[in-house]
N, C-alpha and C positions, 0 to 999 in steps of 0.2 A: 505494499498498500504504499510505499514510498514515493511511488514516482506518481501520485494523484496529486494533482494540489488540492488544499481543503478551499472550502467557498462559503464556509462559512468558521464562526473562532467561538469560542467555548461558552460565549454568554449568549450567541445566537447572531449576533452582527452578522448581516453579507458583507465577505469580502473583494470590492467590487474594486475597480481601479484608483477609482477616488479616494476612498476611504478605505485602501491598506499598508502599512508599511513593513518594508522588507527587511528585518538583519540581514549582516552580510552575511551568516551563517547558511539565508536563503528560511529561518523561519520569517513567518507571516503574521502579521495582529494586527486587528483593527484600530484605527483611529482614536476608534471612541475609549474604545478599552483601554489603550497606551497611553492615552489621556488621563483617565481615573486611576490608575497604577502608578504612574509618577508624580502627579500633585497629590497622593495619598505620600508617597514616599516622603515627598518637600515638604508636607503638612508634619509628617513624624520626626521627620529629621532637619530640622529649620539652617541649625551651622552649617552641618555637612552640605546642605543646598546653596547657601549665602558662600560659603567658602568656594564648591565650584563654578556657579557664574561670577563670584571676583574673579577667581582662577582665569575663567574665559576670559575678561573683560581684561583682564592684563598681557593675557596672551594673542589677544587678538583687537589692540588699539584701533584699527586701523577700519574693520569690519564694524565695531562697537560705533567710532565715529560717524562713518556712510548709512548705520542704520540711526542714531540721532540725526543726521541732517536730513532724513526722508523724511523721519517722524515730524520735524520741527517744520519742515516743508508743508509737509500734511497740516498741520495743527494750522498753522496759517493760511494756508486757502481755504478751509474749513470754517477757520473764524477770524473773517481779514474787521469785524469793526473790533472783537480783543485787540490786535495789533492796531488799529488807529488809534485805540483807544489807549492802548501804551507811549505810545508814539505823543500824541496829545499830551498824555504825563509828563513825560520826561524835556517836554519842549515848554510846560506848564514851571514845569519846576526850575529852566535853566535860565527863563524868563522872568521869575520871580527871586530869584537871589539876588542880596545885596552884594553890589561892586562893581567894578569899571572897567573894564578894555577899551584900550586907548582903539581908533580906527583901523592902523595899519599895526596891530600888534602880533602878528602870525611874522611879520618882517621883524617885529623888534624883538621878539624872541629867538628867532633863526639867529639875530645879531648877537644877542647875548648868549645863547648857547654855542657859537661857536659852526652851525652849523652841526651839532653832533647830537644824539639821543640824549634825552634826560638823565635815564638812567641806565644804558650800557655804552653809552659815548660812543658810538659807532657815528659814522657820516651818518649824515640822513639824504636821502634820495626823494622820496616817497615819505611825509611825516602825517601821523596823525596830533591833533591838540588833545593833551590829557591834562585830566584834573586829578593833581595830586592829592585832596582825599573828595572821592566821586560826592558828584551831588546826592544823592541816592543816601549817604551817610552824612548828609550833612556840611559840606562843602561849598565854597563860593567861587562863583564866577567870577573871578577876579585876579589882577593879572598875580597876586602870591601865590596861588593855584592851581597855575594851567603851567604847562611845559609844551616842548614839540617833543613826542615819541616815535619812535621805528614800529612797525605793524606789529612783530614780534612781542617785544614790550605791552603795547597796550594790548592787545591780545592776552598775554600771563598774568596783567596786572589785574585785568577783572576790577572788581566792584571793591578791591585791596585799596586801603591807605597807604601812604610812601610807605611809613614804618614796615608794616605787615608784607609788602611787597618785597622791599629790601632782605628784612629777615628771613624768608623763605627760599 
């Protein structure tokens, strides 16, 4: 009977092309049963499951980033009103901040920093205006709180304060 393929799993679910998972050993299992057993295993051993998820994330950072990018893009397309609201909140926070920047502040910052990144001191070709203390953390949109940074430093800093970023 080893040459005959199963048509139903032990629970009676039909093994069709769309709902079957085939192991490398050749064993076939319906996706419903597989989902149920793996969920039960995760619930019974949460630390073990968390370890394996974290381990996969560390070993597959490119895949993880691609999955997050797709998920973020889907969320943005599905929630355009929330995206606009977030953008409006950020701009309102920026406008409401006390402080003053001169009209040619980017050029002045460029001269003041000698054309170097404010964090890693690499020469700037493309630069980002960076708030040393982020607006979301109570920083001001003022001369004392801004600098020019390269894209990698700006991406790594995220919403950290200057001290937190330099300590990391």
